[in-house]
Biopython code that builds the backbone (N, CA, C, O; Angstrom):
import numpy as np
from Bio.PDB.StructureBuilder import StructureBuilder

atoms = [
    (1, "MET", "N", (73.418, -44.583, -117.137)),
    (1, "MET", "CA", (71.983, -44.465, -117.242)),
    (1, "MET", "C", (71.424, -45.658, -117.975)),
    (1, "MET", "O", (72.145, -46.352, -118.692)),
    (2, "LYS", "N", (70.145, -45.896, -117.798)),
    (2, "LYS", "CA", (69.486, -47.000, -118.474)),
    (2, "LYS", "C", (69.100, -46.593, -119.889)),
    (2, "LYS", "O", (68.608, -45.489, -120.124)),
    (3, "VAL", "N", (69.330, -47.496, -120.814)),
    (3, "VAL", "CA", (68.947, -47.291, -122.208)),
    (3, "VAL", "C", (68.130, -48.505, -122.637)),
    (3, "VAL", "O", (68.596, -49.641, -122.561)),
    (4, "TRP", "N", (66.909, -48.248, -123.087)),
    (4, "TRP", "CA", (66.024, -49.304, -123.571)),
    (4, "TRP", "C", (66.243, -49.483, -125.061)),
    (4, "TRP", "O", (66.239, -48.512, -125.818)),
    (5, "ILE", "N", (66.434, -50.716, -125.477)),
    (5, "ILE", "CA", (66.791, -51.049, -126.853)),
    (5, "ILE", "C", (65.603, -51.735, -127.528)),
    (5, "ILE", "O", (65.026, -52.661, -126.958)),
    (6, "PRO", "N", (65.225, -51.293, -128.742)),
    (6, "PRO", "CA", (64.119, -51.972, -129.435)),
    (6, "PRO", "C", (64.524, -53.383, -129.863)),
    (6, "PRO", "O", (65.708, -53.671, -130.037)),
    (7, "SER", "N", (63.554, -54.239, -130.027)),
    (7, "SER", "CA", (63.842, -55.641, -130.361)),
    (7, "SER", "C", (64.661, -55.776, -131.643)),
    (7, "SER", "O", (65.473, -56.694, -131.757)),
    (8, "ALA", "N", (64.463, -54.882, -132.604)),
    (8, "ALA", "CA", (65.207, -54.954, -133.865)),
    (8, "ALA", "C", (66.714, -54.746, -133.677)),
    (8, "ALA", "O", (67.501, -55.151, -134.533)),
    (9, "LEU", "N", (67.123, -54.123, -132.573)),
    (9, "LEU", "CA", (68.546, -53.867, -132.329)),
    (9, "LEU", "C", (69.125, -54.751, -131.229)),
    (9, "LEU", "O", (70.302, -54.629, -130.887)),
    (10, "GLN", "N", (68.316, -55.623, -130.684)),
    (10, "GLN", "CA", (68.805, -56.470, -129.596)),
    (10, "GLN", "C", (69.801, -57.531, -130.066)),
    (10, "GLN", "O", (70.452, -58.175, -129.243)),
    (11, "SER", "N", (69.924, -57.715, -131.376)),
    (11, "SER", "CA", (70.964, -58.616, -131.869)),
    (11, "SER", "C", (72.356, -58.048, -131.553)),
    (11, "SER", "O", (73.331, -58.798, -131.497)),
    (12, "TYR", "N", (72.452, -56.723, -131.347)),
    (12, "TYR", "CA", (73.705, -56.091, -130.950)),
    (12, "TYR", "C", (73.953, -56.247, -129.456)),
    (12, "TYR", "O", (75.071, -56.546, -129.035)),
    (13, "THR", "N", (72.906, -56.043, -128.653)),
    (13, "THR", "CA", (73.065, -55.958, -127.200)),
    (13, "THR", "C", (72.723, -57.244, -126.456)),
    (13, "THR", "O", (73.171, -57.441, -125.326)),
    (14, "GLN", "N", (71.933, -58.119, -127.076)),
    (14, "GLN", "CA", (71.444, -59.336, -126.430)),
    (14, "GLN", "C", (70.571, -59.037, -125.220)),
    (14, "GLN", "O", (70.356, -59.902, -124.371)),
    (15, "SER", "N", (70.068, -57.804, -125.147)),
    (15, "SER", "CA", (69.244, -57.397, -124.007)),
    (15, "SER", "C", (68.354, -56.237, -124.410)),
    (15, "SER", "O", (68.677, -55.487, -125.331)),
    (16, "SER", "N", (67.239, -56.092, -123.723)),
    (16, "SER", "CA", (66.334, -54.971, -124.003)),
    (16, "SER", "C", (66.718, -53.727, -123.205)),
    (16, "SER", "O", (66.225, -52.632, -123.478)),
    (17, "ARG", "N", (67.592, -53.898, -122.224)),
    (17, "ARG", "CA", (68.022, -52.759, -121.405)),
    (17, "ARG", "C", (69.516, -52.865, -121.160)),
    (17, "ARG", "O", (70.021, -53.913, -120.757)),
    (18, "VAL", "N", (70.219, -51.762, -121.411)),
    (18, "VAL", "CA", (71.663, -51.717, -121.200)),
    (18, "VAL", "C", (72.017, -50.435, -120.453)),
    (18, "VAL", "O", (71.165, -49.572, -120.247)),
    (19, "GLU", "N", (73.257, -50.321, -120.058)),
    (19, "GLU", "CA", (73.765, -49.124, -119.386)),
    (19, "GLU", "C", (74.709, -48.386, -120.325)),
    (19, "GLU", "O", (75.473, -49.007, -121.063)),
    (20, "ALA", "N", (74.652, -47.062, -120.293)),
    (20, "ALA", "CA", (75.568, -46.235, -121.078)),
    (20, "ALA", "C", (75.834, -44.954, -120.313)),
    (20, "ALA", "O", (75.074, -44.590, -119.415)),
    (21, "THR", "N", (76.910, -44.273, -120.665)),
    (21, "THR", "CA", (77.249, -43.013, -120.014)),
    (21, "THR", "C", (77.402, -41.914, -121.046)),
    (21, "THR", "O", (77.614, -42.178, -122.230)),
    (22, "GLY", "N", (77.293, -40.691, -120.586)),
    (22, "GLY", "CA", (77.467, -39.520, -121.441)),
    (22, "GLY", "C", (76.677, -38.358, -120.903)),
    (22, "GLY", "O", (75.696, -38.541, -120.181)),
    (23, "SER", "N", (77.108, -37.145, -121.259)),
    (23, "SER", "CA", (76.390, -35.951, -120.801)),
    (23, "SER", "C", (75.473, -35.383, -121.878)),
    (23, "SER", "O", (74.697, -34.462, -121.622)),
    (24, "THR", "N", (75.569, -35.947, -123.105)),
    (24, "THR", "CA", (74.658, -35.574, -124.185)),
    (24, "THR", "C", (74.166, -36.863, -124.846)),
    (24, "THR", "O", (74.753, -37.929, -124.657)),
    (25, "LEU", "N", (73.104, -36.758, -125.608)),
    (25, "LEU", "CA", (72.589, -37.920, -126.324)),
    (25, "LEU", "C", (73.669, -38.476, -127.258)),
    (25, "LEU", "O", (73.818, -39.693, -127.363)),
    (26, "ASP", "N", (74.412, -37.616, -127.928)),
    (26, "ASP", "CA", (75.483, -38.050, -128.826)),
    (26, "ASP", "C", (76.523, -38.875, -128.075)),
    (26, "ASP", "O", (76.954, -39.916, -128.570)),
    (27, "GLU", "N", (76.931, -38.432, -126.898)),
    (27, "GLU", "CA", (77.909, -39.171, -126.106)),
    (27, "GLU", "C", (77.369, -40.529, -125.672)),
    (27, "GLU", "O", (78.101, -41.520, -125.666)),
    (28, "VAL", "N", (76.098, -40.574, -125.311)),
    (28, "VAL", "CA", (75.480, -41.842, -124.919)),
    (28, "VAL", "C", (75.476, -42.813, -126.102)),
    (28, "VAL", "O", (75.795, -43.991, -125.943)),
    (29, "LEU", "N", (75.115, -42.316, -127.287)),
    (29, "LEU", "CA", (75.095, -43.177, -128.468)),
    (29, "LEU", "C", (76.501, -43.644, -128.850)),
    (29, "LEU", "O", (76.669, -44.771, -129.316)),
    (30, "HIS", "N", (77.502, -42.801, -128.662)),
    (30, "HIS", "CA", (78.887, -43.218, -128.921)),
    (30, "HIS", "C", (79.326, -44.270, -127.905)),
    (30, "HIS", "O", (80.042, -45.210, -128.251)),
    (31, "ASP", "N", (78.894, -44.111, -126.647)),
    (31, "ASP", "CA", (79.226, -45.120, -125.640)),
    (31, "ASP", "C", (78.556, -46.454, -125.984)),
    (31, "ASP", "O", (79.164, -47.514, -125.837)),
    (32, "LEU", "N", (77.306, -46.396, -126.441)),
    (32, "LEU", "CA", (76.636, -47.623, -126.877)),
    (32, "LEU", "C", (77.419, -48.276, -128.014)),
    (32, "LEU", "O", (77.601, -49.494, -128.029)),
    (33, "ASP", "N", (77.882, -47.463, -128.964)),
    (33, "ASP", "CA", (78.618, -48.001, -130.108)),
    (33, "ASP", "C", (79.969, -48.572, -129.690)),
    (33, "ASP", "O", (80.458, -49.522, -130.301)),
    (34, "ARG", "N", (80.563, -48.006, -128.667)),
    (34, "ARG", "CA", (81.819, -48.547, -128.142)),
    (34, "ARG", "C", (81.578, -49.939, -127.559)),
    (34, "ARG", "O", (82.381, -50.854, -127.746)),
    (35, "GLN", "N", (80.460, -50.078, -126.851)),
    (35, "GLN", "CA", (80.133, -51.361, -126.230)),
    (35, "GLN", "C", (79.567, -52.371, -127.229)),
    (35, "GLN", "O", (79.827, -53.571, -127.137)),
    (36, "TYR", "N", (78.788, -51.859, -128.186)),
    (36, "TYR", "CA", (78.088, -52.708, -129.160)),
    (36, "TYR", "C", (78.345, -52.154, -130.566)),
    (36, "TYR", "O", (77.488, -51.478, -131.133)),
    (37, "PRO", "N", (79.515, -52.439, -131.121)),
    (37, "PRO", "CA", (79.905, -51.849, -132.414)),
    (37, "PRO", "C", (78.840, -52.023, -133.503)),
    (37, "PRO", "O", (78.305, -53.109, -133.723)),
    (38, "GLY", "N", (78.559, -50.891, -134.176)),
    (38, "GLY", "CA", (77.605, -50.885, -135.275)),
    (38, "GLY", "C", (76.213, -50.427, -134.909)),
    (38, "GLY", "O", (75.418, -50.120, -135.797)),
    (39, "ILE", "N", (75.892, -50.372, -133.615)),
    (39, "ILE", "CA", (74.522, -50.033, -133.228)),
    (39, "ILE", "C", (74.188, -48.563, -133.536)),
    (39, "ILE", "O", (73.061, -48.253, -133.920)),
    (40, "ARG", "N", (75.158, -47.668, -133.370)),
    (40, "ARG", "CA", (74.889, -46.242, -133.601)),
    (40, "ARG", "C", (74.464, -45.986, -135.042)),
    (40, "ARG", "O", (73.567, -45.179, -135.288)),
    (41, "PHE", "N", (75.100, -46.665, -136.001)),
    (41, "PHE", "CA", (74.765, -46.461, -137.412)),
    (41, "PHE", "C", (73.327, -46.874, -137.709)),
    (41, "PHE", "O", (72.734, -46.363, -138.660)),
    (42, "ARG", "N", (72.769, -47.753, -136.950)),
    (42, "ARG", "CA", (71.375, -48.175, -137.131)),
    (42, "ARG", "C", (70.404, -47.133, -136.583)),
    (42, "ARG", "O", (69.213, -47.165, -136.894)),
    (43, "ILE", "N", (70.912, -46.216, -135.774)),
    (43, "ILE", "CA", (70.072, -45.190, -135.139)),
    (43, "ILE", "C", (70.295, -43.822, -135.779)),
    (43, "ILE", "O", (69.349, -43.054, -135.951)),
    (44, "ILE", "N", (71.541, -43.519, -136.129)),
    (44, "ILE", "CA", (71.946, -42.213, -136.654)),
    (44, "ILE", "C", (72.434, -42.374, -138.088)),
    (44, "ILE", "O", (73.206, -43.287, -138.384)),
    (45, "ASP", "N", (71.981, -41.478, -138.993)),
    (45, "ASP", "CA", (72.381, -41.585, -140.399)),
    (45, "ASP", "C", (73.708, -40.871, -140.678)),
    (45, "ASP", "O", (74.353, -40.352, -139.768)),
    (46, "GLU", "N", (74.098, -40.858, -141.953)),
    (46, "GLU", "CA", (75.360, -40.266, -142.361)),
    (46, "GLU", "C", (75.416, -38.754, -142.172)),
    (46, "GLU", "O", (76.501, -38.175, -142.129)),
    (47, "GLN", "N", (74.265, -38.116, -142.059)),
    (47, "GLN", "CA", (74.207, -36.664, -141.835)),
    (47, "GLN", "C", (74.106, -36.337, -140.344)),
    (47, "GLN", "O", (73.806, -35.203, -139.969)),
    (48, "GLN", "N", (74.356, -37.334, -139.502)),
    (48, "GLN", "CA", (74.318, -37.170, -138.049)),
    (48, "GLN", "C", (72.943, -36.770, -137.535)),
    (48, "GLN", "O", (72.817, -35.956, -136.620)),
    (49, "ARG", "N", (71.904, -37.362, -138.146)),
    (49, "ARG", "CA", (70.521, -37.144, -137.712)),
    (49, "ARG", "C", (69.915, -38.477, -137.317)),
    (49, "ARG", "O", (70.313, -39.532, -137.810)),
    (50, "VAL", "N", (68.941, -38.409, -136.416)),
    (50, "VAL", "CA", (68.223, -39.620, -136.036)),
    (50, "VAL", "C", (67.505, -40.131, -137.282)),
    (50, "VAL", "O", (66.813, -39.372, -137.960)),
    (51, "ARG", "N", (67.668, -41.401, -137.577)),
    (51, "ARG", "CA", (67.041, -41.984, -138.766)),
    (51, "ARG", "C", (65.527, -41.818, -138.701)),
    (51, "ARG", "O", (64.946, -41.790, -137.616)),
    (52, "ARG", "N", (64.883, -41.708, -139.880)),
    (52, "ARG", "CA", (63.435, -41.461, -139.981)),
    (52, "ARG", "C", (62.609, -42.488, -139.232)),
    (52, "ARG", "O", (61.578, -42.147, -138.653)),
    (53, "HIS", "N", (63.035, -43.720, -139.234)),
    (53, "HIS", "CA", (62.246, -44.788, -138.631)),
    (53, "HIS", "C", (62.577, -45.035, -137.154)),
    (53, "HIS", "O", (62.076, -45.983, -136.550)),
    (54, "MET", "N", (63.427, -44.170, -136.580)),
    (54, "MET", "CA", (63.796, -44.317, -135.171)),
    (54, "MET", "C", (63.263, -43.126, -134.377)),
    (54, "MET", "O", (63.176, -42.011, -134.892)),
    (55, "ARG", "N", (62.915, -43.374, -133.137)),
    (55, "ARG", "CA", (62.509, -42.325, -132.205)),
    (55, "ARG", "C", (63.305, -42.521, -130.924)),
    (55, "ARG", "O", (63.528, -43.648, -130.480)),
    (56, "ILE", "N", (63.729, -41.407, -130.338)),
    (56, "ILE", "CA", (64.472, -41.468, -129.082)),
    (56, "ILE", "C", (63.756, -40.588, -128.069)),
    (56, "ILE", "O", (63.421, -39.439, -128.355)),
    (57, "PHE", "N", (63.529, -41.134, -126.898)),
    (57, "PHE", "CA", (62.893, -40.418, -125.803)),
    (57, "PHE", "C", (63.864, -40.366, -124.632)),
    (57, "PHE", "O", (64.489, -41.366, -124.281)),
    (58, "VAL", "N", (63.981, -39.187, -124.037)),
    (58, "VAL", "CA", (64.796, -39.014, -122.841)),
    (58, "VAL", "C", (63.847, -38.624, -121.721)),
    (58, "VAL", "O", (63.255, -37.544, -121.737)),
    (59, "SER", "N", (63.713, -39.506, -120.761)),
    (59, "SER", "CA", (62.787, -39.320, -119.640)),
    (59, "SER", "C", (61.396, -38.937, -120.135)),
    (59, "SER", "O", (60.758, -38.037, -119.588)),
    (60, "GLY", "N", (60.932, -39.628, -121.174)),
    (60, "GLY", "CA", (59.571, -39.461, -121.677)),
    (60, "GLY", "C", (59.375, -38.355, -122.698)),
    (60, "GLY", "O", (58.259, -38.167, -123.182)),
    (61, "VAL", "N", (60.429, -37.614, -123.041)),
    (61, "VAL", "CA", (60.326, -36.510, -124.001)),
    (61, "VAL", "C", (61.056, -36.885, -125.284)),
    (61, "VAL", "O", (62.218, -37.290, -125.247)),
    (62, "SER", "N", (60.374, -36.749, -126.423)),
    (62, "SER", "CA", (60.978, -37.058, -127.716)),
    (62, "SER", "C", (62.128, -36.097, -128.005)),
    (62, "SER", "O", (61.995, -34.884, -127.847)),
    (63, "VAL", "N", (63.259, -36.659, -128.432)),
    (63, "VAL", "CA", (64.461, -35.860, -128.665)),
    (63, "VAL", "C", (65.026, -36.181, -130.047)),
    (63, "VAL", "O", (65.160, -37.350, -130.407)),
    (64, "ASN", "N", (65.360, -35.143, -130.825)),
    (64, "ASN", "CA", (66.043, -35.305, -132.109)),
    (64, "ASN", "C", (67.417, -34.657, -132.095)),
    (64, "ASN", "O", (68.255, -34.965, -132.942)),
    (65, "ASN", "N", (67.656, -33.769, -131.147)),
    (65, "ASN", "CA", (68.911, -33.037, -131.046)),
    (65, "ASN", "C", (69.959, -33.919, -130.369)),
    (65, "ASN", "O", (69.817, -34.257, -129.194)),
    (66, "LEU", "N", (71.006, -34.292, -131.100)),
    (66, "LEU", "CA", (72.043, -35.148, -130.540)),
    (66, "LEU", "C", (72.813, -34.487, -129.408)),
    (66, "LEU", "O", (73.458, -35.171, -128.613)),
    (67, "TYR", "N", (72.751, -33.167, -129.329)),
    (67, "TYR", "CA", (73.495, -32.457, -128.289)),
    (67, "TYR", "C", (72.624, -32.106, -127.089)),
    (67, "TYR", "O", (72.998, -31.292, -126.245)),
    (68, "GLN", "N", (71.454, -32.740, -127.034)),
    (68, "GLN", "CA", (70.560, -32.615, -125.882)),
    (68, "GLN", "C", (71.310, -33.079, -124.628)),
    (68, "GLN", "O", (71.869, -34.175, -124.599)),
    (69, "ALA", "N", (71.312, -32.227, -123.589)),
    (69, "ALA", "CA", (71.962, -32.614, -122.337)),
    (69, "ALA", "C", (71.181, -33.746, -121.675)),
    (69, "ALA", "O", (69.950, -33.770, -121.693)),
    (70, "ILE", "N", (71.916, -34.664, -121.101)),
    (70, "ILE", "CA", (71.323, -35.806, -120.416)),
    (70, "ILE", "C", (71.967, -35.937, -119.044)),
    (70, "ILE", "O", (73.181, -35.800, -118.894)),
    (71, "ARG", "N", (71.130, -36.204, -118.049)),
    (71, "ARG", "CA", (71.616, -36.404, -116.682)),
    (71, "ARG", "C", (71.732, -37.905, -116.394)),
    (71, "ARG", "O", (71.029, -38.707, -117.009)),
    (72, "PRO", "N", (72.602, -38.285, -115.478)),
    (72, "PRO", "CA", (72.760, -39.707, -115.147)),
    (72, "PRO", "C", (71.456, -40.386, -114.711)),
    (72, "PRO", "O", (71.299, -41.594, -114.894)),
    (73, "ALA", "N", (70.531, -39.630, -114.144)),
    (73, "ALA", "CA", (69.269, -40.207, -113.685)),
    (73, "ALA", "C", (68.246, -40.365, -114.816)),
    (73, "ALA", "O", (67.216, -41.011, -114.624)),
    (74, "ASP", "N", (68.518, -39.784, -115.992)),
    (74, "ASP", "CA", (67.586, -39.891, -117.115)),
    (74, "ASP", "C", (67.547, -41.321, -117.644)),
    (74, "ASP", "O", (68.469, -42.112, -117.442)),
    (75, "GLU", "N", (66.456, -41.619, -118.323)),
    (75, "GLU", "CA", (66.291, -42.908, -118.972)),
    (75, "GLU", "C", (66.110, -42.651, -120.463)),
    (75, "GLU", "O", (65.292, -41.817, -120.852)),
    (76, "VAL", "N", (66.857, -43.352, -121.291)),
    (76, "VAL", "CA", (66.788, -43.192, -122.731)),
    (76, "VAL", "C", (66.049, -44.393, -123.307)),
    (76, "VAL", "O", (66.390, -45.541, -123.022)),
    (77, "VAL", "N", (65.034, -44.116, -124.119)),
    (77, "VAL", "CA", (64.271, -45.172, -124.757)),
    (77, "VAL", "C", (64.387, -44.993, -126.265)),
    (77, "VAL", "O", (64.039, -43.939, -126.799)),
    (78, "ILE", "N", (64.868, -46.007, -126.938)),
    (78, "ILE", "CA", (65.010, -45.994, -128.389)),
    (78, "ILE", "C", (63.896, -46.879, -128.950)),
    (78, "ILE", "O", (63.747, -48.037, -128.559)),
    (79, "ILE", "N", (63.126, -46.315, -129.863)),
    (79, "ILE", "CA", (61.994, -47.035, -130.437)),
    (79, "ILE", "C", (62.129, -47.056, -131.945)),
    (79, "ILE", "O", (62.482, -46.050, -132.560)),
    (80, "GLN", "N", (61.851, -48.192, -132.531)),
    (80, "GLN", "CA", (61.811, -48.277, -133.987)),
    (80, "GLN", "C", (60.384, -48.049, -134.411)),
    (80, "GLN", "O", (59.488, -48.818, -134.064)),
    (81, "ALA", "N", (60.175, -46.977, -135.172)),
    (81, "ALA", "CA", (58.822, -46.641, -135.645)),
    (81, "ALA", "C", (58.354, -47.647, -136.680)),
    (81, "ALA", "O", (59.154, -48.158, -137.465)),
    (82, "LEU", "N", (57.094, -47.925, -136.682)),
    (82, "LEU", "CA", (56.502, -48.822, -137.672)),
    (82, "LEU", "C", (55.995, -48.007, -138.839)),
    (82, "LEU", "O", (55.516, -46.885, -138.669)),
    (83, "SER", "N", (56.101, -48.577, -140.023)),
    (83, "SER", "CA", (55.559, -47.902, -141.206)),
    (83, "SER", "C", (54.979, -48.957, -142.131)),
    (83, "SER", "O", (55.177, -50.158, -141.944)),
    (84, "GLY", "N", (54.288, -48.498, -143.091)),
    (84, "GLY", "CA", (53.694, -49.415, -144.038)),
    (84, "GLY", "C", (52.308, -48.945, -144.429)),
    (84, "GLY", "O", (51.886, -47.844, -144.073)),
    (85, "GLY", "N", (51.629, -49.761, -145.140)),
    (85, "GLY", "CA", (50.321, -49.311, -145.586)),
    (85, "GLY", "C", (49.360, -50.438, -145.743)),
    (85, "GLY", "O", (48.207, -50.220, -146.115)),
]
sb = StructureBuilder()
sb.init_structure("model")
sb.init_model(0)
sb.init_chain("A")
sb.init_seg("    ")
for serial, (resi, resn, name, xyz) in enumerate(atoms, 1):
    if name == "N":
        sb.init_residue(resn, " ", resi, " ")
    sb.init_atom(name, np.array(xyz, "f"), 0.0, 1.0, " ", f" {name:<3s}", serial, name[0])
structure = sb.get_structure()
């Protein structure tokens, strides 16, 4: 499936769009980490939760559950949220 990578993480992938496989969001993120070591830690924290400043969308729907089922036709978009004041 297609995975869109935010510019802040493109130093890992060298691309804004990559391919990954998996039947759950967790499996897709592990596949990304297999291909691009270290990228998963930038998205998922030590408690196995999506980091506060990251958002993940699966086919346009915001997802926080790592065990969310994903189909091969789905598109995963990872966004780095902006913060500040």
